[in-house]
C-alpha positions as CSV (number, residue, x, y, z in Angstrom):
1,M,-74.2,126.6,178.6
2,T,-72.4,123.5,179.9
3,D,-71.7,120.7,177.5
4,A,-73.1,117.5,178.9
5,G,-70.5,115.5,177.1
6,N,-67.8,117.2,179.1
7,T,-69.4,116.6,182.5
8,P,-67.5,113.9,184.4
9,P,-69.3,111.1,186.2
10,E,-70.9,112.2,189.5
11,G,-68.3,112.4,192.3
12,V,-65.3,112.3,190.1
13,S,-63.1,115.4,189.9
14,P,-62.8,116.6,186.3
15,S,-59.4,116.6,184.6
16,P,-57.7,120.0,184.2
17,H,-57.2,119.1,180.6
18,S,-61.0,119.0,180.2
19,P,-62.8,122.0,178.6
20,T,-64.8,122.4,181.9
21,Y,-61.8,124.2,183.3
22,A,-62.5,127.4,181.3
23,A,-62.2,130.5,183.3
24,S,-65.5,132.0,184.5
25,P,-66.2,135.8,184.1
26,P,-66.4,138.2,187.0
27,P,-69.7,138.7,188.8
28,G,-72.0,141.1,186.9
29,Y,-70.7,140.2,183.4
30,S,-72.0,137.6,181.1
31,A,-69.7,135.2,179.3
32,A,-70.4,136.9,176.0
33,E,-69.5,140.4,177.2
34,P,-65.9,141.5,177.2
35,V,-64.7,143.0,180.5
36,V,-63.6,146.5,179.6
37,P,-63.0,149.1,182.4
38,P,-64.2,152.7,181.8
39,A,-61.7,155.2,180.4
40,P,-59.9,157.4,183.0
41,G,-61.7,160.8,183.4
42,S,-65.0,159.6,182.0
43,P,-68.2,160.3,183.9
44,S,-68.6,156.7,184.7
45,A,-65.1,156.3,186.0
46,A,-64.7,155.6,189.7
47,P,-61.9,154.7,192.0
48,M,-61.4,151.0,191.5
49,P,-61.3,149.0,194.7
50,P,-58.1,147.0,195.4
51,A,-58.1,143.6,193.8
52,P,-58.7,140.8,196.3
53,P,-55.7,138.5,197.0
54,A,-55.6,135.6,194.6
55,P,-56.4,132.2,196.2
56,P,-53.4,129.9,196.6
57,R,-53.0,127.6,193.7
58,P,-53.3,123.9,194.5
59,S,-50.0,122.0,194.6
60,A,-49.5,119.5,191.8
61,T,-48.5,117.0,194.4
62,A,-51.4,117.5,196.7
63,A,-53.3,114.4,197.7
64,Q,-56.4,113.9,195.6
65,P,-59.8,113.5,197.3
66,A,-61.0,109.9,197.4
67,P,-63.9,109.4,195.0
68,P,-66.9,107.6,196.4
69,A,-67.0,103.9,195.6
70,S,-70.2,104.4,193.6
71,V,-68.3,106.1,190.8
72,L,-65.8,103.3,190.4
73,T,-68.2,101.0,188.6
74,P,-69.0,101.0,184.9
75,T,-72.7,101.5,185.7
76,H,-71.9,105.2,186.0
77,L,-70.5,105.5,182.5
78,P,-72.1,108.5,180.8
79,S,-74.0,108.0,177.6
80,P,-71.8,107.9,174.5
81,H,-74.6,109.9,172.8
82,A,-74.0,112.9,175.2
83,P,-72.7,116.1,173.5
84,A,-69.0,116.3,173.4
85,P,-66.4,119.0,172.6
86,A,-66.0,120.0,169.0
87,A,-64.5,117.1,167.0
88,P,-64.5,116.2,163.3
89,P,-67.8,114.6,162.3
90,S,-67.6,110.8,162.0
91,E,-70.0,108.6,160.0
92,A,-68.5,105.6,161.8
93,R,-69.2,107.1,165.2
94,E,-72.8,107.9,164.2
95,A,-73.4,104.5,162.8
96,L,-72.0,102.6,165.8
97,G,-74.0,105.0,168.1
98,R,-77.2,103.8,166.5
99,I,-76.6,100.3,167.7
100,R,-77.8,101.0,171.2
101,T,-81.1,102.3,170.0
102,E,-81.6,99.4,167.7
103,I,-80.7,96.7,170.3
104,A,-83.2,98.4,172.7
105,K,-86.0,97.3,170.4
106,A,-85.3,93.7,171.6
107,V,-83.3,94.1,174.9
108,V,-84.4,96.4,177.7
109,G,-82.1,98.0,180.3
110,Q,-78.7,96.7,179.0
111,D,-77.3,99.8,177.4
112,R,-74.1,99.7,179.4
113,A,-73.3,96.2,178.4
114,V,-74.0,97.0,174.7
115,T,-71.5,99.9,175.0
116,G,-68.9,97.5,176.4
117,L,-69.5,95.1,173.5
118,V,-68.9,97.9,171.0
119,I,-65.7,99.0,172.8
120,A,-64.5,95.4,172.6
121,L,-65.2,95.3,168.8
122,L,-63.3,98.5,168.3
123,C,-60.3,97.2,170.4
124,K,-60.3,93.7,168.9
125,G,-60.9,92.4,172.4
126,H,-63.1,89.7,173.9
127,V,-65.8,89.9,176.6
128,L,-66.8,87.7,179.5
129,L,-70.5,88.3,180.5
130,E,-71.4,87.2,184.0
131,G,-75.0,87.2,185.1
132,V,-77.8,85.0,186.3
133,P,-79.9,83.0,183.8
134,G,-82.7,84.8,182.0
135,V,-81.3,88.4,181.7
136,A,-81.1,88.3,177.9
137,K,-77.4,87.7,177.4
138,T,-77.8,85.5,174.4
139,L,-80.5,87.7,172.9
140,M,-78.3,90.8,173.3
141,V,-75.4,89.2,171.4
142,R,-77.6,87.8,168.7
143,T,-79.2,91.3,168.3
144,L,-75.8,92.9,168.1
145,A,-74.9,90.6,165.2
146,E,-78.1,91.5,163.5
147,T,-77.5,95.3,163.8
148,L,-74.0,94.9,162.3
149,G,-74.8,92.4,159.6
150,L,-72.3,89.9,161.1
151,E,-72.2,86.2,161.3
152,F,-73.2,84.7,164.6
153,S,-72.6,81.3,166.2
154,R,-73.5,79.9,169.6
155,V,-71.9,77.0,171.3
156,Q,-73.4,75.5,174.4
157,F,-70.4,74.4,176.5
158,T,-71.0,71.0,178.2
159,P,-68.7,68.6,180.1
160,D,-68.5,66.3,177.1
161,L,-67.7,69.0,174.5
162,M,-64.4,68.3,172.7
163,P,-61.9,70.9,171.3
164,G,-62.6,69.8,167.7
165,D,-66.3,70.6,168.3
166,V,-65.3,74.2,168.6
167,T,-62.4,74.7,166.3
168,G,-63.2,72.1,163.6
169,S,-61.4,68.9,162.7
170,L,-60.1,66.8,159.8
171,V,-62.8,64.5,158.3
172,Y,-62.0,61.5,156.0
173,D,-63.7,61.8,152.6
174,A,-64.3,58.3,151.2
175,R,-64.9,59.7,147.7
176,T,-61.5,61.3,147.4
177,A,-59.7,59.0,149.9
178,A,-58.3,62.1,151.6
179,F,-58.9,64.1,154.8
180,S,-60.5,67.5,154.5
181,F,-61.0,70.2,157.1
182,R,-64.4,70.8,158.4
183,A,-64.6,74.3,160.0
184,G,-66.1,74.5,163.5
185,P,-68.4,77.2,164.8
186,V,-65.4,79.4,165.8
187,F,-65.1,80.5,162.1
188,T,-67.6,83.3,162.5
189,N,-67.6,87.0,163.5
190,L,-69.4,86.8,166.9
191,L,-69.0,83.6,168.8
192,L,-71.1,83.1,171.9
193,A,-69.5,80.6,174.3
194,D,-72.5,79.9,176.5
195,E,-71.6,78.8,180.0
196,I,-67.9,78.4,179.2
197,N,-67.2,77.3,182.8
198,R,-69.2,74.1,182.4
199,T,-66.7,72.5,180.0
200,P,-63.3,71.0,181.0
201,P,-60.1,73.0,180.8
202,K,-59.0,71.1,177.7
203,T,-61.9,72.4,175.7
204,Q,-61.7,75.9,177.3
205,S,-58.1,76.2,176.2
206,S,-59.0,75.4,172.6
207,L,-60.2,79.0,172.3
208,L,-56.8,80.4,173.5
209,E,-55.2,80.5,170.0
210,A,-58.3,81.7,168.4
211,M,-58.7,84.6,170.9
212,E,-55.0,85.7,170.8
213,E,-53.7,84.8,167.4
214,R,-57.1,85.0,165.5
215,Q,-56.4,81.7,163.8
216,V,-56.9,78.0,164.2
217,T,-54.1,75.4,163.7
218,V,-55.1,71.9,162.7
219,D,-52.6,69.3,161.7
220,G,-49.9,72.0,161.3
221,D,-52.0,74.1,159.0
222,S,-53.0,77.6,160.3
223,K,-56.3,78.9,159.1
224,P,-57.2,82.6,159.7
225,L,-60.4,83.7,161.3
226,P,-62.7,86.3,159.8
227,D,-62.4,90.0,160.9
228,P,-64.1,91.3,163.0
229,F,-63.8,88.3,165.4
230,L,-65.2,88.6,168.9
231,V,-65.6,85.8,171.6
232,I,-68.3,86.6,174.0
233,A,-68.3,84.0,176.8
234,T,-71.0,83.7,179.6
235,Q,-70.9,82.2,183.0
236,N,-73.3,81.9,185.9
237,P,-72.0,83.6,189.1
238,I,-74.3,81.7,191.5
239,E,-74.0,78.1,190.5
240,Y,-70.6,76.3,190.8
241,E,-71.6,72.6,191.0
242,G,-70.1,70.7,188.1
243,T,-68.2,73.7,186.8
244,Y,-64.6,74.3,185.9
245,P,-63.4,77.8,186.8
246,L,-61.5,79.6,184.1
247,P,-57.8,79.5,184.6
248,E,-56.0,82.8,185.1
249,A,-54.3,82.5,181.7
250,Q,-57.6,82.5,179.9
251,L,-59.3,85.1,182.2
252,D,-56.4,87.4,181.2
253,R,-57.3,86.9,177.5
254,F,-60.7,88.6,178.0
255,M,-60.4,92.4,177.6
256,L,-63.6,93.1,179.5
257,K,-65.7,91.4,182.1
258,L,-69.2,92.9,182.0
259,P,-71.6,92.2,184.9
260,I,-75.2,91.7,183.7
261,G,-77.5,92.4,186.6
262,L,-81.2,92.1,187.0
263,P,-83.3,94.9,185.4
264,E,-85.0,97.7,187.4
265,R,-88.7,97.3,188.1
266,T,-89.7,99.6,185.2
267,D,-87.5,97.8,182.8
268,E,-88.8,94.4,183.9
269,A,-92.4,95.6,183.6
270,Q,-91.5,96.8,180.0
271,V,-90.1,93.3,179.2
272,V,-93.2,91.6,180.4
273,R,-95.4,94.0,178.6
274,R,-93.6,93.4,175.3
275,H,-94.1,89.7,175.7
276,A,-97.8,90.3,176.5
277,D,-98.1,92.3,173.3
278,G,-96.7,89.4,171.2
279,F,-92.9,90.0,171.2
280,N,-91.0,86.9,169.9
281,P,-87.3,86.9,170.8
282,R,-86.6,84.5,168.0
283,D,-88.1,86.9,165.4
284,L,-85.9,90.0,165.5
285,A,-87.2,91.3,162.2
286,G,-90.7,91.2,163.7
287,A,-89.5,93.4,166.5
288,G,-88.2,96.0,164.0
289,V,-84.5,95.3,164.5
290,K,-82.5,96.1,161.3
291,Q,-78.9,96.5,160.3
292,V,-77.7,100.0,161.1
293,A,-73.9,99.6,160.8
294,T,-71.4,97.4,159.0
295,A,-68.0,95.8,159.5
296,E,-66.6,98.7,157.4
297,D,-67.9,101.1,160.1
298,I,-66.0,99.2,162.7
299,E,-62.8,99.3,160.7
300,A,-63.2,103.0,160.1
301,G,-63.8,103.6,163.8
302,R,-60.6,101.7,164.6
303,R,-58.6,104.0,162.3
304,E,-60.1,107.1,163.8
305,M,-59.6,105.8,167.3
306,A,-55.9,105.3,166.6
307,L,-55.7,109.1,166.2
308,V,-56.9,109.8,169.7
309,E,-54.0,111.3,171.7
310,V,-52.7,109.7,174.9
311,S,-50.4,111.9,177.0
312,D,-47.4,110.5,178.9
313,D,-49.2,111.5,182.1
314,V,-52.2,109.4,181.3
315,I,-50.0,106.4,180.3
316,G,-48.1,106.8,183.6
317,Y,-51.4,106.9,185.5
318,I,-52.5,103.6,183.9
319,V,-49.2,102.0,184.7
320,D,-49.3,103.2,188.3
321,L,-52.8,101.7,188.7
322,A,-51.7,98.4,187.4
323,R,-48.6,98.3,189.6
324,A,-50.6,99.4,192.7
325,T,-52.9,96.3,192.4
326,R,-49.8,94.1,192.6
327,E,-48.6,95.8,195.8
328,M,-51.8,95.5,197.7
329,P,-51.3,93.1,200.7
330,S,-54.7,91.5,200.3
331,V,-54.1,90.6,196.6
332,S,-52.3,87.4,195.6
333,L,-52.4,88.2,191.9
334,G,-52.4,91.7,190.5
335,V,-53.1,93.1,187.0
336,S,-50.6,92.1,184.3
337,P,-49.2,94.4,181.7
338,R,-51.8,93.0,179.3
339,G,-54.4,94.4,181.6
340,A,-52.8,97.8,181.5
341,I,-52.8,97.7,177.7
342,A,-56.5,96.7,177.8
343,L,-57.3,99.7,180.0
344,L,-55.5,102.0,177.6
345,A,-57.3,100.6,174.6
346,G,-60.7,100.8,176.3
347,A,-60.2,104.3,177.6
348,R,-59.1,105.4,174.1
349,A,-62.2,103.8,172.5
350,W,-64.5,105.4,175.1
351,A,-62.9,108.8,174.5
352,W,-63.5,108.4,170.7
353,M,-67.1,107.3,171.3
354,R,-67.6,110.5,173.2
355,G,-66.3,112.6,170.3
356,R,-63.0,113.7,171.9
357,T,-59.5,113.7,170.5
358,F,-57.6,112.9,173.7
359,V,-57.8,110.5,176.7
360,S,-58.5,112.0,180.1
361,P,-58.0,110.3,183.5
362,D,-61.8,110.2,183.9
363,D,-61.9,107.8,180.8
364,V,-59.3,105.6,182.6
365,K,-61.4,105.5,185.8
366,A,-64.6,104.7,183.9
367,L,-63.1,101.6,182.3
368,A,-60.9,100.4,185.2
369,S,-63.5,98.1,186.8
370,W,-64.3,96.3,183.5
371,T,-60.7,95.7,182.6
372,F,-59.0,95.1,186.0
373,A,-61.5,93.3,188.3
374,H,-61.4,89.8,186.7
375,R,-57.5,89.9,186.5
376,M,-57.1,90.2,190.2
377,Q,-57.2,87.5,192.9
378,V,-57.8,88.2,196.6
379,R,-56.0,86.1,199.2
380,P,-58.2,83.6,201.0
381,E,-57.7,85.2,204.4
382,A,-58.7,88.5,203.0
383,E,-61.8,87.1,201.5
384,L,-62.8,85.8,205.0
385,E,-62.7,89.4,206.1
386,G,-65.1,90.5,203.3
387,V,-62.4,91.9,200.9
388,T,-63.3,91.7,197.2
389,T,-61.6,92.7,194.0
390,E,-64.1,95.6,193.8
391,T,-63.1,97.0,197.2
392,V,-59.4,96.6,196.4
393,L,-59.8,98.4,193.1
394,A,-61.8,101.2,194.8
395,S,-58.9,101.6,197.2
396,V,-56.4,101.7,194.4
397,L,-58.3,104.3,192.5
398,A,-58.6,106.4,195.6
399,T,-54.9,106.4,196.5
400,V,-53.1,106.5,193.2
401,P,-52.5,110.2,192.4
402,V,-54.4,111.5,189.4
403,P,-52.3,113.5,186.8
404,R,-53.2,117.2,186.7
């Protein structure tokens, strides 16, 4: 019986380190029966035919077949609930695995994005959600906070928003004749920066220290942020009038960029049916959403994830992918070393969620699009020819040799 958790995404060659490479028995024998030849001289003994010549073993340096572009996007991630090779039982993994089921009570058809948010929480990263209006981005983040019992804040970024409106500021208290610090909405566990590209760079940069150092400095005094802390920013990919594109320095701070697409017809019909039956997106308790995990489960998952082994071959594969993006002639800016570290962390978290104790090249491929695409810039002349970061990344994944 084949373990579904070990089955690689469609079109991707499995790693030889995967359990799917177990030797198959000869024809006529079942996997449970030992292959024992009859004793010489016995009635059932018969002259044994000569063994067929062994097929040539593939060379370790042979070129790898190019996977189809369809498998290079995170939409083909297998479910983290799929069976996996034998691994120590984990209460944290089971608790975090229940989050998808709980969020589905309020949000339909966004299981992949929810998985990405959980990966970011495990890796202490941040997420950029890109999607058209009305695809439940805010509802998904608010429901995630509810299922984890975490504090949630939402800031609507506008052209007149000031840095102090996000981080907090000193306020004069007439009763004490002194200044006191009034914390801003950034002092929370899950911060939703809605339409972050609609505010000027001065306000956008106010999040840089919070995202990287997990603290806010006001008047020379550094104040730590709570843990876990996750910034989830959203932007609209189809409307650029009156917007301020995020600078490369801030894009690189986001561990993952998750595309939020329109739902399938069946999912959209289910959304409309729920509203026809009285669903209220502002009443999550009425929809049956409840807390199924805690911040302690996230911390326990981080400790267990740190035990997932990463071979030197896999590390070399990640580095080769990052370096290949910088050498592509159609790219003006490739992936930074921070991007390679983000891919390592994401692949490690994905391997742990699948119940494995090692990272395979397939885990790296599955997370490459989410971690690399927003860190790359295509030259203008290449864009005129229809080249995108997705096509460049597909070419990189198809040409960089996979460790065997």
